[in-house]
N, C-alpha and C positions, 0 to 999 in steps of 0.2 A: 448170501449173506443180505441181512436186511439193513438198511441204513436208518439212523437216529438222527434228526437235524433240530437244529434250534428253532423254536417256534416261531412264526412268521410274525404274530402281533406283538410289536415293540414301541411302535409310534415314536420313533426316535430315540429313546431311553437307551442308554449304553448298558449292555448286559455284560457280566464276565461269568467264567466257570468259577463257582464258589468251591466246591467240594464233589468228588465222586464218591458215590454211595455203594457202588460195586468195584470189583477189581477185574481186571482181565483175566479170563478162566472161570469166574463165577457161573453159575445157573442161574438164570433169570425167569421169572413168571411174567407173562403178560400183565402190564401195568405195575409192575414192580417199579418203584423210583430208582432211577439210575443216577443222576445227578442233579445238582443244585444249581441254578442259575440266579444270579443277582443284580439288580438294577438300584437306582437310588430310591425306588419306591417299593417293591416286592422282592422276596426271594421265592423261587419258582422251582419244584420237581419237575424234571421230565421224565415221564414214565417209559418203561419198555414198551415198544409197539406190539412184540410178539415174544412168545416164550423160546426159550435157547440158551446160548452161551455167548457172553460177551466176550469177543474175539479181539477188538481192536478200539483202542481210544485215541482219537484225533485231536482233541482239544484238551489241554491239561489244564490243570488250577491255575487259575488267575489269567489265562489267555481271554482275550476279548471273543464273545458269541455274538456275531451279527445274524440277524435273522436268515434263516434257511442254512447256516454253515453245518457242514457235516460234523457231528459231535462222535459218534461211534458206529461200529457194525456189529450185530447179532449175528451169530450162525445157528442156524435153525436146525440143522440135520444131526447135530450131536457128533459127527464123524471125527472131528480134531479131539486130541488130548490137550491138556494143559500143559504139557512139557513141550508140544509143537504149535500151539496157538500162537498167531502174531501178538507182539507186545505192543506198547505205545509207538506211536509213529516218532523216528528220528526226526530231531530238530524241532518238534512241537513242543517240547518239555520246558517249563521254566527253567531258565539257566541257573537259578538258584536251587534246583533240587539235584543233589548228587544221584549219579546212575543208580546206586542202591537203594535210593529212595523214592524211584519212579515207578515201582511196581505196583501201583494200586494203592490198598489199605493195609495197615498193619493190625495186628490182631494182639492189642495191649490192653489187658482187661481195666476198665476203669474203676476205681473205687467204689466200693459197694455194688459191684455186678453190672448187670444190663448188658447193652450193646458192646461187643468186643473191638470194634472196627475202628480204626482211625482213618480219617481222609488225608490226602497229601497235605493240603492246606493245614490241617491241624497238627499234623507231625512234623511239618517245617516250622510252624509258628512255635512248638515246644522245643525244637533245636535251637531255633534263633534265640529263645529266651532261657534256654539250660533249664527246663523245668521238666517235671516227671508227670505224664499223662495219667499214670495209674493212681495218682493221688488227687484228680480232678472228678468231681461229681457229675457227669453228663445229663443235658437238659434236653437232649434232642430226642429222636425216634428211638424207643426202647433204650433210653438211658445213654445213647451215643453222645460221646463229648464233640460239641461243636467248636468252631473258631470262636464264638461268642463266650464260650464258657472257657476258653484258654485266655481271651482277652480280659475277662474278668479276674482270672485268678493273678495273672500278670499284675493288674491294677492293685489288686487288694494285696499282693504280696503273701500268699498265704501256702504257696505250692513249693517244696524244697526241690533243689536242683537235682537233675539226673546224677546218680554215682555219687552223691553227696550223703553223709548222715543227716539225720533228721533235725539236726541243731543247724544244718547250714541254711545261709539266706538264698533267696532267688535274686535274679536280676533286680537291682536297686531302682524304685521309682519314687517320686514324692506322693504324698498321700494325695495330693491335689492333681496328679497326672491322671488323664483319662486316654488309654490307646486309641488309635483311630481304628473304626471298623470300616467296612466297605462302604456304608451308606453314609458316613459321615465324610468320607474322602469324595465320594460321588456329590454330595450335596455342594460341597467345597468348589469343587471343580464348575458345577452347573452354575453357582452363584458368580463366578468370576466371568464365565462366558456370558451370562445374561447381561450383565452391566457392561462388558466389553461390545456386544453385538448390537444393542439397542439403546437409542437416546432415551433416557427416562425424564418423564415429566410428572409431577403428581398435583391434582388439584384437592382442594379441601372446601366439603361441606357439612352442614349439622342437620341432625334429622331428630323429630319428635316422635317419639314411639308411643304416645298416649293410645292412639287408636289401635295400633297392634297389640298392647297389653291388654286391652279391654276385650278385644276380639279373642284373644289368646285365653284368657279368663273364663270367657263365655263357652268358649269349645272346651275346656277342662271341666266346667260343671256339667257338661253334657257327656263327660267321658272320653273326649279326644285330647290327648296330650300333645302340643307341638312345641318344638323348639323356635327360639326367635330365629335360628337359621333357616328354618322352612321359609319364614315370611321373607326373609332375606334373598333366598334364592327366587323364589317367586317373583319379587318386584324387580329384580336384576333383569330375569328372562323378559318380562313384559317391558321394561325399559330400552330394550334393543331395538325396538320399532322406530325410535327417534333418532338413532345414530346405529345402523346397521354395521358399520366398519369397526365398532367397537368388539363385535363378534367376528372380526376378520384377522388376518395374519400379512404379514409383509411377503411378498414373493419377487423375484427378480425383476417380473415383466408385469407385475399388476398387484392389486390388494385384492385377494382372496378372501369373499365372504362366506363363512360357513353355513351350510344349508339347514343345520338344525342348531341349536342352541344346547351346548353341553357343558355343563358348568360343574368345574372342580371345585372341591372344598377342602381347605387345608385341615389336616386332622392331627393333632400333637400326638406323639408317641413317648412321651417323657424324654428319657436322655438318649433314646434311641433317633430321635430327630422328628420327622414328620413323613406322612403320605398326603396323596391329594386323590381320593378317589372322586369318580365323576358321575354326576346325576345326568343321564344321557336324555336327549330331547326334552328338557326342563321346559321349554315353552309348549309343551303340549301336555303336560300334567297338572292335574288340581293341586290345590294347596295341601291337601290330606295326602295325595299320591306322593308329593315331594317330601313331606315329613315322614312317611314310612320308608321310601327309598334311602333318606340320609340316616334312620334308625338302623336300618339294615347294613349300609356301608360303613357306619362308624363303628358298630360292633365287629363286624368282621375284620376292620382294620385294627383295632386295640387286640383281636384275638390271633392276629396274625394269618388270617384266612383269605385276604382279598387274591382275586384272580388278576392276573395281567390285564384282561378285558376290562376288570373295574377301574384302573388307575390310567386308562390310554384313551384317546380321543378328545380329550377336553378342547374347548374353544374359548374358554373365558374361565378365571378363577377366582375364588373368594377368599380371603384371609379374615376369618372372624377372630382377630387376636384379641378382643376386648373380653373373651370368656376367660382369659388367662390375667386380666386386670388391667392392660394397658389402655390408655385413653387416646392415643393417637401414634400411629405408625405408618410408613409408606413403603409397603412390601414392592419388591422387585418381581418382574416378570421372568419366571424360570423357565417356561415352555416356549421355544423357538416358533411355535404352531399358536402363539396368541398374541393380542394387541393390547392386552390391558388386564389387572389386577385390581379388583375391590378390596379396600381395606375397611373392616367396621369395628370401632373401639368400644370401650366398655359403656355399658348403658347406666347412666348416673344421672340422679336427680338435681337438676339446675334452676336457678330462677331465671326466667325469661319474660321478656315483655310482649303481651299480646292485646289485640284490641277486642274489647268486649262492651257491645253495647254502643260502640261509638266512641269510647274511652281507652286510653291506654291502660293496661293493669299489668301488675306483676304478679306473674303465676309460678308454680313450681311443676317442671314438666320432666319426665323421663327422656333425657337426650343423650345422643351419640354422636360423635365426630366421624364421617366417613369419607374415606379417600379414594380417588381412581387414579392410579398410575397407568400411563399411556406408553406406548412405543411411538414415539413422535413422527416415526417415517409413517406411521398408517393414518394417527388423525391428528387434530390440532386442537387448540383450545375451545373452538365453537363446538365440534362434535363432543368434546369432553364434558363441557359444562352442559350441554343440552341432555346428555345422557344422566348425569348426576341430578338435575333439575328433576327429569322425569321420575328417576329413582326416589328421590326423597319425597315427590308429589305423592307417589304411589302409596309409600308407608306411611305418609301422615293423613292421608285421606282413605285409608283402607275401610272399607263399608262395614257398618256394624253386623253383627250377627243377627239374623231376623227369629222373631220369638216363634218357637213351634208351638 
């Protein structure tokens, strides 16, 4: 028997078993996807480490999957037959799953063909909502019906009830109702925990982006396109020098300072919420390297292709909420291993007063509000304002691009 375990890299995020992709008794090839694990950040498929037969499932759908926990066992000699192979271990099934519903995946063909298997999570959702899975068009691997497909069908009320004529109505929802998915529930839990655990304080500054805008335009003229976020990440990394505790975290016996500056950048996924991919060791990267890394992470985030390592290990977070139009916000610190989060508002042309030739002058400049929300257990106002002052100073005095 070969054991299949939950990957060790979770960085404190809570993982649950979302869906088994194979049933007990199924033959599996090496690297075949066996099971989906889901956190508030990513959905990860765990592959089979060897070829053989799936002999046991020890963590059922919706069970918490802590790092290193035993998920399943694979038999490699092929001696056992499906009738004699062990089933799911008693006592570990979700109590809401009936005995006759706990034996792996069903083979109900979804509408339009494609993959014919239903995971226990999908099957249970269909039973709870009284809907017919064969009328759902699957969007998963090989057309498999996923839990998200069921949630969408329930929300839109387009799937008829099981056993009812086609004129029957499914469970009634208001058109404005949005069923919770796992990501939304986990985000909600993390939000409540974050504000309960850490005393939050927010400081507000304003930054002039004239120098950044000029540098960005000059680079674009040479064929290098960078987002404003790349400049923000680079400036944030440099500002850590004046207040290292901003890049730290609260521990029971000390304030632990991270040896590297690993900056997470909030990335919106539309109605699905958001993820926070991490630019690792941002302090050692050039501006162009930061930009390339951000482009790669953002693209893979929106394609649903982030790995667990891409969203773990952050020591500081940036919420560039201004890209969606807000002028001012005070994001909260979601990660227990961090002491601060930077919020950057919409870049907006505003009238400002500047000294020109020894005289006050009224000018129009591209301005943005920037906030730093801190865990007051870790840092005080002095470090907070020192960090923001340096951050704004770097942005406003960005050196012009030298002519080539």
